[in-house]
C-alpha positions as a Python dict, from the first residue, in 0.01 Angstrom:
ca = {
    (1, 'M'): (0, 0, 0),
    (2, 'S'): (-40, -378, 0),
    (3, 'K'): (294, -465, -163),
    (4, 'S'): (600, -517, 57),
    (5, 'V'): (975, -482, 9),
    (6, 'V'): (1252, -587, 246),
    (7, 'I'): (1602, -446, 205),
    (8, 'Y'): (1894, -613, 378),
    (9, 'G'): (2179, -366, 436),
    (10, 'G'): (2175, 5, 517),
    (11, 'G'): (2477, 131, 323),
    (12, 'V'): (2467, 363, 23),
    (13, 'A'): (2257, 124, -185),
    (14, 'G'): (2018, 4, 85),
    (15, 'A'): (1950, 334, 257),
    (16, 'V'): (1886, 529, -64),
    (17, 'L'): (1660, 253, -200),
    (18, 'A'): (1463, 248, 123),
    (19, 'T'): (1387, 619, 103),
    (20, 'Q'): (1290, 593, -264),
    (21, 'L'): (1077, 280, -244),
    (22, 'A'): (888, 388, 69),
    (23, 'K'): (662, 591, -162),
    (24, 'H'): (560, 278, -350),
    (25, 'A'): (545, -7, -99),
    (26, 'K'): (568, -111, 265),
    (27, 'V'): (943, -111, 318),
    (28, 'Q'): (1147, -284, 588),
    (29, 'L'): (1518, -209, 622),
    (30, 'V'): (1732, -464, 807),
    (31, 'S'): (2080, -364, 919),
    (32, 'P'): (2321, -470, 1196),
    (33, 'L'): (2410, -102, 1231),
    (34, 'D'): (2154, 154, 1352),
    (35, 'Y'): (2298, 430, 1130),
    (36, 'F'): (2400, 520, 777),
    (37, 'E'): (2760, 632, 733),
    (38, 'V'): (2901, 823, 438),
    (39, 'P'): (3175, 572, 350),
    (40, 'M'): (3384, 822, 154),
    (41, 'A'): (3423, 1034, 468),
    (42, 'M'): (3594, 773, 685),
    (43, 'P'): (3954, 890, 622),
    (44, 'R'): (3855, 1246, 716),
    (45, 'V'): (3663, 1144, 1029),
    (46, 'A'): (3957, 930, 1144),
    (47, 'V'): (4164, 1249, 1186),
    (48, 'Q'): (3874, 1489, 1261),
    (49, 'S'): (3647, 1278, 1483),
    (50, 'D'): (3396, 1561, 1538),
    (51, 'Y'): (3300, 1532, 1171),
    (52, 'A'): (3129, 1203, 1264),
    (53, 'H'): (2830, 1412, 1375),
    (54, 'Q'): (2775, 1490, 1005),
    (55, 'A'): (2901, 1172, 842),
    (56, 'V'): (2725, 921, 1072),
    (57, 'I'): (2349, 959, 1039),
    (58, 'P'): (2113, 759, 1266),
    (59, 'F'): (1840, 585, 1067),
    (60, 'H'): (1567, 722, 1294),
    (61, 'S'): (1663, 1076, 1190),
    (62, 'F'): (1568, 1032, 823),
    (63, 'L'): (1401, 694, 752),
    (64, 'T'): (1042, 811, 749),
    (65, 'G'): (779, 559, 641),
    (66, 'V'): (1027, 271, 670),
    (67, 'D'): (1018, -6, 930),
    (68, 'F'): (1376, -36, 1058),
    (69, 'I'): (1492, -366, 1207),
    (70, 'H'): (1824, -356, 1392),
    (71, 'G'): (1954, -704, 1324),
    (72, 'K'): (2175, -927, 1110),
    (73, 'L'): (2069, -1145, 819),
    (74, 'E'): (2197, -1491, 916),
    (75, 'R'): (2030, -1701, 647),
    (76, 'F'): (1850, -1627, 319),
    (77, 'T'): (1654, -1899, 145),
    (78, 'G'): (1544, -1703, -161),
    (79, 'E'): (1200, -1644, -10),
    (80, 'T'): (1271, -1592, 360),
    (81, 'G'): (1530, -1393, 550),
    (82, 'H'): (1622, -1528, 894),
    (83, 'V'): (1730, -1228, 1102),
    (84, 'V'): (1885, -1218, 1449),
    (85, 'S'): (1803, -893, 1627),
    (86, 'T'): (2047, -716, 1856),
    (87, 'D'): (1862, -854, 2161),
    (88, 'G'): (1921, -1209, 2035),
    (89, 'T'): (1569, -1282, 1917),
    (90, 'E'): (1522, -1447, 1578),
    (91, 'R'): (1257, -1367, 1321),
    (92, 'A'): (1169, -1483, 971),
    (93, 'I'): (1097, -1207, 722),
    (94, 'Q'): (914, -1243, 393),
    (95, 'A'): (813, -980, 140),
    (96, 'D'): (691, -951, -218),
    (97, 'I'): (1041, -836, -315),
    (98, 'S'): (1371, -890, -132),
    (99, 'I'): (1678, -677, -195),
    (100, 'L'): (2028, -783, -89),
    (101, 'A'): (2254, -480, -34),
    (102, 'T'): (2470, -616, 246),
    (103, 'G'): (2797, -468, 118),
    (104, 'S'): (3145, -588, 215),
    (105, 'R'): (3306, -694, 536),
    (106, 'Y'): (3653, -570, 622),
    (107, 'P'): (3934, -683, 850),
    (108, 'S'): (3929, -338, 1010),
    (109, 'D'): (3624, -205, 1197),
    (110, 'L'): (3751, 143, 1118),
    (111, 'I'): (3643, 100, 753),
    (112, 'R'): (3309, -55, 845),
    (113, 'P'): (3205, -241, 1161),
    (114, 'I'): (3009, -565, 1136),
    (115, 'E'): (2751, -437, 1385),
    (116, 'G'): (2697, -160, 1636),
    (117, 'S'): (2528, 166, 1731),
    (118, 'T'): (2575, 533, 1645),
    (119, 'K'): (2720, 591, 1993),
    (120, 'E'): (2976, 313, 1946),
    (121, 'R'): (3078, 447, 1604),
    (122, 'H'): (3138, 795, 1746),
    (123, 'A'): (3349, 640, 2025),
    (124, 'M'): (3553, 442, 1770),
    (125, 'F'): (3637, 754, 1569),
    (126, 'K'): (3733, 942, 1885),
    (127, 'S'): (3957, 650, 1991),
    (128, 'T'): (4114, 629, 1643),
    (129, 'H'): (4188, 1001, 1640),
    (130, 'G'): (4352, 965, 1980),
    (131, 'A'): (4561, 671, 1861),
    (132, 'I'): (4679, 859, 1551),
    (133, 'E'): (4760, 1162, 1766),
    (134, 'A'): (4959, 951, 2016),
    (135, 'A'): (5152, 748, 1759),
    (136, 'Q'): (5476, 869, 1600),
    (137, 'K'): (5528, 580, 1355),
    (138, 'I'): (5212, 484, 1169),
    (139, 'L'): (5191, 184, 936),
    (140, 'L'): (4910, 168, 681),
    (141, 'V'): (4850, -168, 508),
    (142, 'G'): (4679, -144, 171),
    (143, 'G'): (4727, 91, -125),
    (144, 'G'): (4370, 125, -245),
    (145, 'P'): (4172, 451, -216),
    (146, 'V'): (4123, 410, 161),
    (147, 'G'): (4495, 367, 231),
    (148, 'I'): (4599, 650, 0),
    (149, 'E'): (4334, 891, 133),
    (150, 'L'): (4414, 807, 494),
    (151, 'A'): (4784, 871, 421),
    (152, 'G'): (4678, 1207, 275),
    (153, 'E'): (4470, 1298, 580),
    (154, 'I'): (4734, 1198, 834),
    (155, 'S'): (5022, 1366, 648),
    (156, 'E'): (4818, 1686, 618),
    (157, 'S'): (4685, 1701, 976),
    (158, 'F'): (4993, 1554, 1148),
    (159, 'P'): (5290, 1648, 925),
    (160, 'G'): (5550, 1549, 1183),
    (161, 'K'): (5456, 1181, 1193),
    (162, 'S'): (5632, 897, 1015),
    (163, 'V'): (5384, 726, 779),
    (164, 'T'): (5469, 405, 592),
    (165, 'L'): (5229, 243, 344),
    (166, 'V'): (5272, -123, 252),
    (167, 'E'): (5095, -264, -56),
    (168, 'S'): (5115, -626, -171),
    (169, 'S'): (5100, -548, -543),
    (170, 'S'): (5357, -348, -738),
    (171, 'E'): (5125, -48, -774),
    (172, 'V'): (4866, 149, -577),
    (173, 'L'): (4514, 256, -682),
    (174, 'K'): (4465, -30, -926),
    (175, 'G'): (4124, 92, -1037),
    (176, 'T'): (4256, 402, -1208),
    (177, 'S'): (4526, 511, -1458),
    (178, 'R'): (4896, 485, -1372),
    (179, 'K'): (4943, 856, -1434),
    (180, 'T'): (4682, 938, -1172),
    (181, 'A'): (4818, 684, -924),
    (182, 'N'): (5175, 801, -972),
    (183, 'H'): (5078, 1161, -906),
    (184, 'A'): (4913, 1063, -575),
    (185, 'V'): (5228, 874, -474),
    (186, 'K'): (5451, 1169, -569),
    (187, 'V'): (5247, 1419, -361),
    (188, 'L'): (5251, 1188, -58),
    (189, 'Q'): (5623, 1117, -93),
    (190, 'Q'): (5687, 1492, -93),
    (191, 'R'): (5514, 1498, 246),
    (192, 'G'): (5741, 1222, 372),
    (193, 'V'): (5514, 919, 329),
    (194, 'K'): (5721, 606, 261),
    (195, 'F'): (5589, 344, 16),
    (196, 'M'): (5680, -25, 27),
    (197, 'L'): (5524, -191, -277),
    (198, 'G'): (5517, -561, -367),
    (199, 'E'): (5535, -645, 3),
    (200, 'R'): (5296, -863, 206),
    (201, 'V'): (5262, -829, 580),
    (202, 'L'): (5328, -1177, 720),
    (203, 'S'): (5273, -1074, 1079),
    (204, 'P'): (5086, -948, 1268),
    (205, 'E'): (4752, -1082, 1147),
    (206, 'P'): (4490, -825, 1036),
    (207, 'S'): (4306, -687, 1336),
    (208, 'S'): (4004, -465, 1386),
    (209, 'S'): (4178, -279, 1667),
    (210, 'Q'): (4299, 79, 1619),
    (211, 'K'): (4476, 100, 1954),
    (212, 'A'): (4817, 262, 1961),
    (213, 'E'): (5023, -47, 2041),
    (214, 'A'): (5386, -60, 1937),
    (215, 'G'): (5498, -357, 1735),
    (216, 'Q'): (5693, -486, 1439),
    (217, 'A'): (5553, -588, 1102),
    (218, 'K'): (5739, -868, 928),
    (219, 'L'): (5720, -838, 550),
    (220, 'S'): (5747, -1098, 275),
    (221, 'S'): (6092, -970, 170),
    (222, 'G'): (6222, -1021, 521),
    (223, 'A'): (6209, -650, 599),
    (224, 'V'): (6080, -537, 937),
    (225, 'V'): (5881, -217, 993),
    (226, 'E'): (5845, -81, 1344),
    (227, 'Y'): (5522, 98, 1428),
    (228, 'D'): (5333, 259, 1712),
    (229, 'L'): (5001, 214, 1528),
    (230, 'I'): (4901, -15, 1244),
    (231, 'I'): (4582, 47, 1044),
    (232, 'W'): (4454, -216, 803),
    (233, 'C'): (4319, -57, 484),
    (234, 'I'): (4301, -375, 279),
    (235, 'G'): (3995, -447, 66),
    (236, 'G'): (3678, -614, 176),
    (237, 'K'): (3503, -935, 80),
    (238, 'P'): (3137, -955, -19),
    (239, 'N'): (2917, -1004, 287),
    (240, 'T'): (2722, -1304, 160),
    (241, 'D'): (2767, -1577, 422),
    (242, 'Y'): (2388, -1588, 463),
    (243, 'M'): (2370, -1754, 118),
    (244, 'Q'): (2583, -2054, 213),
    (245, 'Q'): (2316, -2281, 357),
    (246, 'D'): (2056, -2263, 80),
    (247, 'L'): (2197, -2073, -217),
    (248, 'A'): (2570, -2143, -222),
    (249, 'H'): (2540, -2249, -590),
    (250, 'L'): (2466, -1885, -675),
    (251, 'L'): (2794, -1762, -530),
    (252, 'D'): (3115, -1748, -732),
    (253, 'A'): (3456, -1841, -592),
    (254, 'R'): (3499, -1494, -437),
    (255, 'G'): (3153, -1487, -279),
    (256, 'Y'): (2970, -1260, -524),
    (257, 'I'): (2603, -1331, -604),
    (258, 'A'): (2515, -1432, -959),
    (259, 'V'): (2275, -1172, -1102),
    (260, 'E'): (2108, -1090, -1433),
    (261, 'E'): (2168, -756, -1607),
    (262, 'T'): (1857, -634, -1423),
    (263, 'F'): (2026, -709, -1084),
    (264, 'Q'): (1775, -990, -1025),
    (265, 'M'): (1934, -1292, -864),
    (266, 'K'): (1974, -1574, -1112),
    (267, 'G'): (1655, -1782, -1109),
    (268, 'K'): (1474, -1547, -867),
    (269, 'I'): (1235, -1293, -1020),
    (270, 'N'): (1157, -1121, -690),
    (271, 'V'): (1508, -1103, -543),
    (272, 'F'): (1760, -834, -631),
    (273, 'A'): (2129, -803, -532),
    (274, 'L'): (2332, -487, -590),
    (275, 'G'): (2636, -294, -478),
    (276, 'D'): (2938, -482, -344),
    (277, 'V'): (2763, -823, -341),
    (278, 'A'): (2660, -823, -708),
    (279, 'G'): (2866, -1047, -934),
    (280, 'I'): (2913, -805, -1224),
    (281, 'D'): (3220, -722, -1428),
    (282, 'E'): (3327, -389, -1282),
    (283, 'V'): (3563, -266, -1011),
    (284, 'K'): (3378, -204, -685),
    (285, 'K'): (3359, 178, -662),
    (286, 'A'): (3115, 382, -456),
    (287, 'L'): (3051, 612, -753),
    (288, 'Y'): (2894, 321, -949),
    (289, 'V'): (2638, 242, -681),
    (290, 'R'): (2421, 533, -794),
    (291, 'G'): (2367, 352, -1126),
    (292, 'H'): (2287, 27, -944),
    (293, 'V'): (2030, 201, -726),
    (294, 'K'): (1868, 380, -1020),
    (295, 'T'): (1829, 51, -1212),
    (296, 'V'): (1697, -146, -914),
    (297, 'A'): (1458, 129, -801),
    (298, 'H'): (1307, 139, -1150),
    (299, 'N'): (1282, -239, -1180),
    (300, 'V'): (1127, -290, -838),
    (301, 'Q'): (864, -25, -906),
    (302, 'Q'): (781, -191, -1237),
    (303, 'L'): (751, -535, -1078),
    (304, 'L'): (528, -399, -802),
    (305, 'K'): (289, -277, -1071),
    (306, 'N'): (315, -573, -1306),
    (307, 'P'): (500, -905, -1246),
    (308, 'Q'): (539, -939, -1626),
    (309, 'A'): (690, -591, -1675),
    (310, 'K'): (992, -541, -1899),
    (311, 'L'): (1286, -440, -1681),
    (312, 'K'): (1592, -221, -1736),
    (313, 'S'): (1936, -369, -1788),
    (314, 'Y'): (2252, -224, -1635),
    (315, 'K'): (2571, -195, -1835),
    (316, 'P'): (2876, -261, -1612),
    (317, 'K'): (3148, 3, -1612),
    (318, 'T'): (3414, -236, -1736),
    (319, 'N'): (3771, -100, -1762),
    (320, 'D'): (3659, 246, -1648),
    (321, 'T'): (3946, 435, -1483),
    (322, 'M'): (3736, 716, -1332),
    (323, 'M'): (3844, 794, -977),
    (324, 'L'): (3885, 1098, -752),
    (325, 'V'): (4132, 1047, -471),
    (326, 'T'): (4165, 1308, -199),
    (327, 'L'): (4502, 1378, -39),
    (328, 'G'): (4373, 1576, 255),
    (329, 'S'): (4115, 1854, 277),
    (330, 'E'): (4291, 2086, 33),
    (331, 'G'): (4306, 1873, -280),
    (332, 'G'): (4385, 1549, -454),
    (333, 'V'): (4397, 1400, -799),
    (334, 'A'): (4132, 1271, -1039),
    (335, 'D'): (4104, 1059, -1349),
    (336, 'I'): (3816, 1185, -1558),
    (337, 'P'): (3774, 1000, -1889),
    (338, 'P'): (3816, 1111, -2162),
    (339, 'V'): (4004, 1415, -2021),
    (340, 'G'): (4254, 1203, -1827),
    (341, 'T'): (4444, 1295, -1513),
    (342, 'V'): (4337, 1617, -1343),
    (343, 'K'): (4601, 1735, -1094),
    (344, 'A'): (4439, 2069, -1002),
    (345, 'N'): (4383, 2078, -626),
    (346, 'W'): (4098, 2327, -663),
    (347, 'F'): (3904, 2071, -868),
    (348, 'A'): (3952, 1788, -617),
    (349, 'R'): (3869, 2024, -329),
    (350, 'M'): (3547, 2143, -494),
    (351, 'A'): (3438, 1798, -611),
    (352, 'K'): (3513, 1599, -295),
    (353, 'A'): (3799, 1697, -62),
    (354, 'K'): (3628, 1988, 115),
    (355, 'T'): (3329, 1787, 244),
    (356, 'M'): (3407, 1422, 148),
    (357, 'L'): (3060, 1419, -17),
    (358, 'V'): (2875, 1429, 318),
    (359, 'P'): (2627, 1708, 222),
    (360, 'M'): (2552, 1533, -108),
    (361, 'C'): (2477, 1203, 68),
    (362, 'R'): (2263, 1370, 335),
    (363, 'K'): (2060, 1533, 58),
    (364, 'A'): (2018, 1204, -130),
    (365, 'L'): (1878, 1044, 186),
    (366, 'G'): (1646, 1332, 266),
    (367, 'A'): (1837, 1396, 590),
    (368, 'S'): (1863, 1751, 723),
    (369, 'A'): (2161, 1949, 591),
    (370, 'K'): (2324, 1947, 934),
    (371, 'A'): (2295, 1708, 1227),
}
């Protein structure tokens, strides 16, 4: 195979694309992490750290036929990726087609670290579990799916703990219907979770640490919340700093990359950007990434065969309220258009809560069923 593809980012989009495109080209995967992690499983692994052995999958265990480079993309010119490896060496990478799937960066390393190894990720989950176990008063900041699911996991596994969730807007789970969101709140309130909505945390500053350190959170209303452990579950920002030097004009005010309906970067036939970094009109949800990957995989294969090929367009899931939020291992709540809110715990358990989609993701990557 004479054609080459380089993929920057080893999350859901990057890792799946690498396994699919390896049959059609020489593929390099560049990631500052040496593993793939099932992102939906993080709330579960935080309280059941042993589950990391299933949810955290080293690249070497499944990336066959792919050249893996453990490093960070520092600068992208549109033709060349300048990568700094974990040992500090720099290299310039070029390929027939470049794919940007670098995802989001978060204030908390618990959601996703900026860099690191499989061993370090296991240690972090073990440390987080210990911190949750040791803390009596736990403060969660952020009322998106991560904050709500983590509240569900903690209140299920550690029912005696005081859990408070602070959200800056007047409602939680903004990407779904109010009926669905209100049901999630009701279930958690019945377990004793306290909600403080329309409140910003003025101090302390967001931190990546999950150590059980007692403190006080000062809120915008003047209220003070005491805690033994604070976990930041606020949303991420697109990880696109590597565009600033040469291609800043292709970033919008929030840092998303301007793309065509084909996921090609504006003005660049041989560069694709998908997942969290793509500037398209839809809420960033993991369940949409499958559609991104399908479109990009098809388009890349077509371009490899014929530079003039007609490519597929992707239709953004604008104003789609679909969401399945777990509230622990035994259930949750879903919004399934056009049905609406599904409160049946058996459905949420079967669809997601039992495994947090780990077996499904392992299968999609071609990884063995069990680690």
